[in-house]
C-alpha positions as CSV (number, residue, x, y, z in Angstrom):
1,M,-29.3,15.1,-57.7
2,L,-30.5,17.5,-55.0
3,N,-29.0,21.1,-54.7
4,T,-28.6,22.7,-51.3
5,K,-26.6,24.0,-48.8
6,I,-26.0,21.3,-47.2
7,T,-25.0,18.9,-49.4
8,D,-22.6,21.9,-51.4
9,L,-21.0,22.1,-47.7
10,F,-19.9,18.1,-47.7
11,G,-20.4,17.0,-51.2
12,L,-23.0,14.5,-50.7
13,K,-25.6,13.9,-53.8
14,Y,-29.0,13.8,-51.8
15,P,-29.2,16.0,-48.2
16,I,-28.8,12.5,-46.5
17,F,-27.4,10.9,-43.3
18,Q,-27.5,7.9,-41.5
19,G,-28.3,7.6,-38.3
20,G,-25.1,6.2,-36.0
21,M,-26.4,3.4,-34.3
22,A,-23.8,2.4,-31.8
23,W,-22.7,-1.8,-32.9
24,V,-25.7,-1.6,-35.9
25,A,-23.9,1.6,-38.4
26,T,-21.1,-0.2,-39.3
27,A,-18.0,0.4,-41.8
28,E,-20.4,-1.5,-44.0
29,L,-24.0,0.5,-43.6
30,A,-21.9,4.3,-43.6
31,A,-20.0,3.4,-47.3
32,A,-23.1,2.0,-48.6
33,V,-25.0,5.4,-47.6
34,S,-21.6,7.4,-49.0
35,N,-21.3,5.7,-51.9
36,A,-25.5,6.1,-52.8
37,G,-24.9,10.1,-52.4
38,G,-25.7,10.6,-48.1
39,L,-23.5,10.9,-45.7
40,G,-22.5,7.6,-43.7
41,I,-22.1,7.8,-40.6
42,I,-19.8,5.4,-38.4
43,G,-21.5,4.5,-34.7
44,A,-18.9,4.7,-32.0
45,G,-21.3,4.9,-29.1
46,N,-19.4,3.4,-26.3
47,A,-17.7,1.0,-28.5
48,P,-14.1,0.7,-27.9
49,A,-11.4,3.0,-29.3
50,S,-9.8,-0.3,-30.8
51,F,-13.0,-1.4,-32.5
52,V,-13.6,2.0,-34.4
53,R,-10.1,2.7,-35.1
54,E,-10.5,-0.4,-37.1
55,Q,-14.6,0.5,-38.9
56,I,-12.6,3.7,-39.5
57,Q,-9.7,2.4,-41.1
58,K,-12.3,-0.5,-43.8
59,A,-14.1,2.8,-44.1
60,R,-11.4,4.2,-46.1
61,T,-11.4,1.3,-47.8
62,L,-15.1,0.6,-49.0
63,T,-15.5,4.3,-50.4
64,D,-13.6,7.4,-51.1
65,K,-17.1,10.2,-50.1
66,P,-17.6,12.8,-47.1
């Protein structure tokens, strides 16, 4: 574990932020990064709100991490 202001602020194991790549950074990728100790980010880009909501709900089932 690496302690920095960022890891303390977000409760992370590592100060790694996944890029929010539209249509690539889905719930599965974001959850995998979060479960590994980084900060997973769902890429919303120009996605419809319904898709983003679906991805957020899916991510919540795949991880309890930030």
